[in-house]
C-alpha positions in Angstrom: -79.6 24.1 160.4 -79.0 24.7 156.7 -80.9 21.5 155.8 -83.7 22.3 158.2 -84.0 25.7 156.6 -84.2 24.2 153.2 -86.9 21.7 154.1 -89.0 24.5 155.7 -88.4 26.7 152.7 -89.7 24.0 150.4 -92.8 23.7 152.6 -93.6 27.4 152.7 -92.8 28.2 149.1 -94.9 25.3 147.9 -97.7 26.2 150.3 -97.9 29.6 148.7 -99.6 27.9 145.8 -102.6 28.7 148.0 -102.5 32.2 146.5 -103.9 31.4 143.0 -106.4 29.1 144.7 -107.5 32.0 146.9 -108.1 34.1 143.8 -110.7 31.6 142.7 -112.3 31.7 146.2 -112.5 35.5 146.2 -114.0 35.5 142.7 -116.5 32.6 143.0 -117.5 32.8 146.6 -119.0 30.9 148.3 -118.5 27.7 146.2 -119.2 25.7 143.1 -122.1 23.5 144.0 -124.1 20.6 142.5 -127.3 18.8 143.4 -125.2 16.5 145.6 -123.7 19.5 147.4 -127.1 20.9 148.1 -128.4 17.6 149.4 -125.5 17.3 151.9 -126.0 20.9 153.0 -129.7 20.2 153.5 -128.7 17.3 155.7 -126.5 19.6 157.8 -129.5 22.0 158.2 -132.0 19.4 159.1 -129.8 17.1 161.1 -131.1 14.1 159.2 -128.0 12.3 158.0 -127.9 9.5 155.4 -125.0 7.5 154.1 -125.7 7.8 150.4 -123.0 10.3 150.3 -120.4 9.3 152.9 -122.0 10.6 156.1 -118.5 11.3 157.5 -118.0 14.0 154.9 -121.4 15.5 155.6 -120.5 15.5 159.3 -117.2 17.3 158.3 -119.3 20.0 156.6 -121.4 20.3 159.8 -118.2 20.7 161.9 -116.7 23.4 159.7 -119.9 25.4 159.5 -120.1 25.5 163.3 -117.4 28.2 163.1 -118.9 30.1 160.1 -122.2 29.0 158.8 -121.5 29.5 155.2 -120.4 27.2 152.4 -117.5 29.5 151.8 -116.0 28.3 155.1 -115.9 24.8 153.7 -114.2 25.8 150.5 -111.7 28.0 152.3 -110.7 25.1 154.6 -110.4 22.8 151.5 -108.0 25.3 149.8 -105.9 25.9 152.9 -105.7 22.1 153.6 -104.7 21.4 150.0 -102.0 24.1 150.1 -100.6 22.7 153.3 -100.4 19.3 151.8 -98.7 20.6 148.7 -96.1 22.1 151.0 -95.8 18.9 153.0 -95.2 16.8 149.9 -92.8 19.4 148.5 -90.8 19.1 151.8 -90.8 15.3 151.6 -89.6 15.4 148.0 -86.9 17.9 148.8 -85.7 15.7 151.7 -85.4 12.8 149.3 -83.0 14.9 147.3 -85.1 16.6 144.6 -84.0 20.2 144.0 -86.0 23.0 145.6 -87.0 24.6 142.3 -88.5 21.3 141.0 -90.6 20.6 144.0 -91.9 24.1 144.4 -92.5 24.3 140.7 -94.6 21.2 140.7 -96.7 22.6 143.6 -97.3 25.8 141.7 -98.3 23.9 138.6 -101.0 22.3 140.7 -102.1 25.7 142.2 -102.2 27.4 138.8 -104.0 24.6 137.0 -107.4 25.8 135.7 -108.8 22.4 136.8 -107.6 22.5 140.4 -108.9 26.0 141.4 -112.6 25.3 140.6 -112.5 21.7 141.8 -110.9 22.6 145.1 -113.7 25.1 145.9 -116.5 22.7 145.0 -118.5 21.1 147.8 -117.7 17.5 146.9 -116.5 14.6 149.0 -113.8 14.1 146.3 -111.9 17.2 147.5 -111.7 15.9 151.1 -110.8 12.4 149.7 -108.0 14.0 147.6 -106.6 15.7 150.8 -106.6 12.3 152.5 -104.9 10.8 149.5 -102.2 13.4 149.4 -101.6 12.9 153.1 -101.0 9.1 152.5 -98.7 10.0 149.6 -96.7 12.3 151.9 -96.4 9.5 154.5 -95.2 7.0 151.9 -92.6 9.4 150.7 -91.3 9.7 154.3 -91.4 6.0 154.5 -89.2 5.7 151.4 -86.7 8.1 152.9 -86.6 6.7 156.5 -86.8 3.1 155.4 -86.8 0.8 158.5 -86.4 3.8 160.8 -89.9 4.9 159.8 -91.5 2.0 161.7 -89.5 2.6 164.9 -91.4 5.8 165.6 -95.0 5.1 166.7 -96.1 8.6 165.7 -95.3 7.8 162.1 -97.6 4.8 162.2 -100.4 6.8 163.9 -100.2 9.4 161.1 -100.2 6.7 158.4 -103.2 4.9 160.0 -105.1 8.2 160.4 -104.5 9.1 156.8 -105.6 5.7 155.6 -108.8 5.9 157.8 -109.8 9.2 156.1 -109.2 7.6 152.7 -111.6 4.9 153.8 -114.3 7.2 155.2 -114.5 10.0 152.6 -115.5 7.7 149.7 -117.4 4.5 149.7 -114.9 2.9 147.3 -111.9 4.3 149.3 -111.6 1.1 151.3 -110.4 -0.7 148.1 -107.4 1.6 147.8 -106.7 1.3 151.5 -106.8 -2.5 151.4 -104.4 -2.4 148.4 -101.9 -0.1 150.2 -102.0 -2.2 153.3 -101.5 -5.4 151.2 -98.4 -3.8 149.6 -97.0 -2.8 152.9 -97.6 -6.3 154.3 -95.8 -7.8 151.3 -92.8 -5.5 151.8 -92.8 -6.3 155.5 -93.7 -10.0 155.3 -90.8 -11.0 157.5 -91.9 -8.6 160.2 -95.7 -8.0 160.0 -95.8 -6.9 163.6 -94.3 -3.6 162.7 -97.6 -2.7 160.8 -99.7 -3.3 163.9 -99.8 0.3 165.2 -100.8 1.7 161.8 -103.5 -1.0 161.3 -104.9 -0.6 164.8 -105.1 3.2 164.3 -106.8 2.7 161.0 -109.3 0.2 162.4 -109.9 2.2 165.6 -110.7 5.4 163.8 -113.0 3.7 161.3 -114.8 1.8 164.1 -115.3 5.0 166.2 -116.7 6.9 163.2 -119.0 4.1 162.0 -120.0 3.3 165.5 -120.4 6.0 168.2 -120.1 9.1 165.9 -122.7 7.8 163.4 -124.9 6.8 166.4 -124.5 10.3 167.8 -125.6 11.9 164.5 -128.3 9.3 164.0 -127.0 8.4 160.5 -129.3 6.3 158.4 -127.1 3.4 157.5 -128.5 2.6 154.1 -125.8 3.2 151.4 -125.1 2.1 147.8 -124.8 -1.7 147.6 -121.7 -3.1 145.8 -124.0 -4.6 143.1 -125.2 -1.2 142.0 -121.8 -0.5 140.5 -122.3 -3.6 138.3 -125.7 -2.6 137.0 -124.4 -0.7 133.9 -122.2 -3.8 133.0 -125.3 -6.0 133.2 -127.2 -3.5 131.0 -124.3 -3.6 128.5 -124.6 -7.4 128.2 -128.4 -7.1 128.0 -128.1 -4.7 125.1 -125.3 -6.6 123.2 -125.9 -10.2 124.2 -129.5 -10.5 125.3 -129.7 -14.2 124.6 -127.3 -15.1 127.4 -129.8 -14.2 130.2 -131.9 -16.9 131.7 -135.5 -16.5 132.6 -134.5 -16.1 136.2 -132.1 -13.3 135.3 -134.7 -11.4 133.4 -137.2 -11.8 136.2 -134.7 -10.2 138.6 -134.0 -7.4 136.2 -137.7 -6.8 135.6 -138.2 -6.5 139.4 -135.8 -3.6 139.4 -137.0 -1.9 136.2 -138.8 -2.7 132.9 -136.4 -4.3 130.4 -137.1 -1.4 128.0 -135.6 0.9 130.6 -132.5 -1.1 130.8 -132.0 -1.0 127.1 -133.1 2.6 126.3 -131.3 4.3 129.2 -128.0 2.4 128.9 -124.9 4.5 128.0 -121.5 3.0 128.5 -119.9 6.5 129.2 -122.5 7.6 131.8 -124.5 5.5 134.3 -126.6 8.3 135.7 -129.2 8.1 133.0 -129.9 4.5 133.9 -129.3 4.5 137.7 -131.4 7.6 138.3 -134.2 6.9 136.0 -137.5 7.0 138.0 -138.4 3.5 136.8 -135.3 2.1 138.6 -136.3 0.5 141.9 -132.9 0.6 143.6 -134.6 -0.4 146.9 -134.9 -3.9 145.5 -131.1 -4.1 145.4 -130.4 -2.5 148.8 -132.9 -4.7 150.6 -131.3 -7.9 149.2 -128.0 -7.1 147.4 -126.8 -10.6 147.1 -128.7 -11.8 143.9 -127.8 -8.6 141.9 -124.1 -8.8 143.0 -124.0 -12.5 141.9 -125.7 -11.7 138.6 -123.3 -8.9 137.9 -120.2 -10.9 138.6 -121.6 -13.9 136.6 -122.4 -11.6 133.7 -119.0 -10.0 133.6 -117.2 -13.4 133.6 -119.6 -15.0 131.1 -119.6 -12.1 128.6 -116.0 -11.1 129.2 -115.4 -9.5 125.8 -118.5 -7.3 126.1 -117.6 -6.5 129.7 -114.1 -5.4 128.8 -115.4 -3.2 126.0 -117.8 -1.6 128.5 -115.2 -1.0 131.2 -112.9 0.5 128.6 -115.6 2.9 127.5 -116.4 3.9 131.1 -112.8 4.4 132.1 -111.3 5.8 128.9 -111.4 9.3 130.1 -108.5 8.4 132.4 -106.2 7.4 129.5 -107.5 9.1 126.3 -106.6 12.8 126.0 -109.1 13.7 123.3 -112.7 14.3 124.3 -115.0 12.0 122.3 -117.9 13.7 120.6 -120.5 11.3 122.1 -119.5 11.7 125.8 -119.2 14.5 128.3 -116.6 15.1 130.9 -118.3 16.3 134.1 -116.7 19.3 135.8 -117.8 22.0 138.3 -120.8 23.6 136.7 -120.8 27.4 136.0 -124.2 28.2 137.5 -125.5 27.6 141.0 -128.5 25.3 140.8 -131.8 26.7 142.0 -132.1 26.1 145.8 -134.1 27.1 148.8 -131.0 27.5 151.0 -130.1 31.0 149.9 -126.9 29.9 148.1 -125.9 32.2 145.3 -122.7 33.4 143.7 -121.4 36.5 145.5 -117.9 37.5 144.4 -115.9 39.2 147.1 -113.5 40.7 144.6 -115.0 41.4 141.2 -111.6 41.6 139.4 -110.9 38.0 140.6 -114.2 36.8 139.2 -113.7 38.6 135.8 -110.2 37.2 135.4 -110.9 33.7 136.4 -114.2 33.6 134.5 -112.3 33.9 131.2 -109.9 31.2 132.4 -112.9 28.9 133.3 -114.5 29.2 129.9 -111.4 29.0 127.8 -110.2 25.9 129.8 -113.5 24.2 129.3 -113.6 24.9 125.5 -113.4 21.9 123.2 -110.0 23.0 121.8 -108.3 23.1 125.3 -110.2 20.3 127.1 -107.5 17.7 126.3 -104.9 19.8 128.2 -106.8 21.6 130.9 -109.3 19.1 132.2 -108.8 15.6 130.7 -106.5 13.8 133.2 -105.0 11.4 130.6 -101.8 13.3 129.9 -101.0 13.7 133.6 -101.7 10.0 134.2 -99.6 8.8 131.3 -96.7 11.1 132.5 -97.1 9.7 136.0 -97.0 6.1 134.7 -93.9 6.9 132.6 -92.2 8.4 135.6 -92.6 5.4 137.8 -91.7 3.1 134.9 -88.5 5.0 134.5 -87.8 4.7 138.2 -88.2 0.9 138.1 -84.4 0.4 138.4 -82.3 -1.1 141.1 -81.1 2.1 142.8 -84.5 4.0 142.5 -86.9 1.1 143.0 -87.8 2.2 146.5 -89.6 5.1 144.9 -92.2 2.7 143.5 -93.9 2.6 146.9 -95.7 6.0 146.4 -96.3 4.9 142.8 -98.1 1.8 144.1 -100.6 4.1 145.9 -101.3 5.9 142.6 -101.5 2.7 140.6 -103.9 1.0 143.1 -106.2 4.0 143.0 -106.1 4.2 139.2 -107.3 0.7 139.0 -110.0 1.4 141.6 -111.2 4.5 139.7 -111.2 2.6 136.4 -113.2 -0.2 137.9 -115.8 1.8 139.8 -116.3 5.0 137.8 -119.9 5.4 136.8 -119.4 8.4 134.6 -116.7 10.4 133.0 -116.0 12.8 135.9 -112.9 14.8 136.6 -113.5 14.8 140.3 -113.0 11.0 140.4 -109.5 11.5 138.9 -108.7 14.5 141.1 -106.3 12.7 143.5 -104.6 11.0 140.5 -104.3 14.4 138.8 -102.6 16.2 141.7 -100.6 13.1 142.8 -99.5 12.6 139.2 -98.2 16.2 138.9 -96.4 15.9 142.2 -94.7 12.7 141.1 -93.1 14.2 138.1 -90.1 15.7 140.1 -89.1 12.2 140.9 -87.8 11.9 137.3 -84.8 13.8 138.7 -83.5 10.5 140.1 -83.5 8.9 136.7 -80.5 11.1 135.8 -79.2 11.5 139.4 -79.8 8.2 141.3 -76.8 9.0 143.5 -78.7 12.0 145.0 -81.6 9.8 146.3 -81.6 10.3 150.1 -82.5 7.2 152.1 -81.7 6.9 155.8 -79.5 3.9 156.5 -81.5 0.9 157.6 -79.2 0.4 160.5 -79.3 4.0 161.8 -82.1 6.5 162.2 -81.2 10.1 161.4 -83.1 13.2 162.5 -86.0 14.2 160.3 -84.2 16.7 158.2 -81.0 14.7 157.7 -80.4 13.3 154.2 -78.4 10.2 153.4 -77.8 9.9 149.6 -77.3 6.4 148.2 -74.1 6.3 146.2 -73.1 3.2 144.1 -75.3 1.0 146.3 -73.6 2.1 149.5 -75.7 4.1 151.9 -73.6 6.9 153.5 -74.9 9.9 155.4 -73.9 13.4 154.2 -75.5 16.7 153.8 -77.0 18.1 150.6 -76.3 21.6 149.5 
C-alpha cells in the first residue's frame, strides 16, 4: 500500500501544476487566439468543415463547445488535460525509481514556465497534439518499466494505439512521428512482431473511423495541404541561389504557380508564410496535381544539396540555437485578440491574475529573456544530453521514450515552415519531463524494471541491481 500511495501522491502533486496554468486562464479568459483559431471557430459555427487545419481538431472544438459554447471551455479542457498528463508522467517516472521531489519538481517547472501558460490556453491544434504526444510518452515509460509484461495486457496496447492515433490525427505531419515510433517498436520486437498487432489495429481502426464515417458525418471537405507544399520554400531557395540549375520545364511549372519574381522576392529561409500566403501563389495548381511539384522539390533538394542543407538549417535553427537572430522572429501567442465578427474579446475573470501575468508575458517576451523563456534550444539540448548520458548498458532501456522525442525532433526540423514555438511545444514539455531521468546516471541500480519472466502489479517496482533483476520495494 505504501508504494501505491507514493505513486498516487506523485500523480496528484504533479497534477497540481494546473494551478499556475489556471491563473493564466482566469487572467486571459477566454483564450489566446490567432487567425487560424478564428477560422476553425468559424467552421464550428457554420458547420462547414475543411481539412486545411486537421478537421479532427476542429471537430474536437465542436464537441467541447457543445457543453459550454465559449472558447474558454476549450482552453480550460486543454489545461486540465495537460495537468493530468503531467501527473501521469510523474507517476510513471516515480514508478521507474525517480525520487518524488524530482518528478513533481519537473511537472511544476512545466506549469510555471512563462511559455507553457500562454501556449496551453491558445486555440491551436498544437496543444491537442502535445497532449497526445505526452500520452504516448507516458505509455513508453510504462513499457520500459513493465518490459515484456506490457505486451501481455491488451488494455496497454489499446491505450498505446489510441494515443498514437491522436498523434496522427491532430497534425498533418503527425503520421511521420507515428510511423517512426511504430518502426522502433517493430525493430525491438522483431522476433515477435505479433505482439504489436493489437496496438497497430487500434491505431489503424481509430484513424479509419475518423477519416471515414466521422468525416462523412461532418461533411468534411477533404482537400488538405499536399506534401509538395512543404518543399516549395526549398525550391525557392535554390531558385534564388542557383537559378541556372532549373530547366525550362521546371521554370514553366513554377510560373504556373506564381510569377518567378514572386518566388524570388517573397523568399525568406526563416519564414515560409510570406511566400506561401502571397496572393499571387496559386496553391490549387499543386493540390489538383501534387505529383510534379513533389518530384521537383525532391529533385531540387538532392541536386542542390549544399544549398538545401543551408536552407533547412536556417528554417530549423530555432530548435537548436538559444540566441534570437536579429533577422528572424519567433512566433508566439499574440497579445491582442484579432478583430473578429464572432464576439471574441479578452474578458479577465480575475483582474489581479491578468495584471500579474501580463508583466510576466511582456518580460518573458523581451529580447533579453527570449533565449531562456521561449526559445526551446536549451531544453532540447538538455534533453539530448540526458539521453546521451543514459546510453549505457544498465540504463539503455530508457532510450525508448528518448526515441519518441528524437523522431519528432527530426520531424519538426524537416517540416517547420516558420520559427514557431508551438511546433516545438511537445519537445519543450517532453524535454523538461525527461530531465529527471538523469537520476539514473548516478543511480542505475534504482532503475525499476519488472522481470521479463514475471509480471508484477502496476505499482510494484523491481530495481535492476548489477544486471540481475530482483523485485523489492522502494522506500
